N, C-alpha and C positions, 0 to 999 in steps of 0.2 A: 234357124228361121224361125222357131217359136220364142226364142228369146228376143229378136228384133220385133216380132209381132206385139210382145208384151211392153217393150220399150216405146213404142209407137202409139199404144194404147191410151186414151183420154181417161178411161176409166181406171187404169192402173196409177196413173200420174195423179187423179184426185185422190185415191186411197193412200197414196203415200203423203200427199197433202193434209189428209185429215190425220193420220197417224202423227205426222209431225207437229201440227196445229194441237192436238190433244196434249202430245208432251210437252212442248212448250208452254202452253197455257198452264199446265199443272204446275211446272217449275217457276213460272213468274208469278204464280197464285193469281191468277185471273179469275174472277168468280166463275163458279161452275155451271152457272145458268147460261153465261155467255158462250163458253166453249161448246156446252151441249147444243146450243141453238146453230154454232158454226158447224158442228158435225152432223147435224141434221140436215142441213143445206146441202153440205158434201154429199150425204147419202142420197138426197132428191136427185141432185145432178147424175150420180152414178145410175140411179134408178131409170133416169130419164134418157141416158145416153143407150143404157141397155134395153130399153124398150125400142128407141131408134134403130139400134143394130138389128133387132128381131124383126121389126118391120121391114128392112130393108133386104135381110136375108129370105124374109117369106115373099116377097116380090120379086126375088130373083136378081135385083140389081145390085146386090151387095158384092163389092170386089174385095178379094182376099189377095194381099200383095205378098 
């Protein structure tokens, strides 16, 4: 049940995307400023989704599958 919840999580997949992006960017020698900016955007997306989830839980309309 917990694993299925993790697989369906948008935050989890964004984190996986962030890690893959960092590793690939490092090995392709993309300038550090560019991949740090991408990682910052991913972090903002994850934080925004977490705030959205918290607001839904607080309002009582959050549905756990």
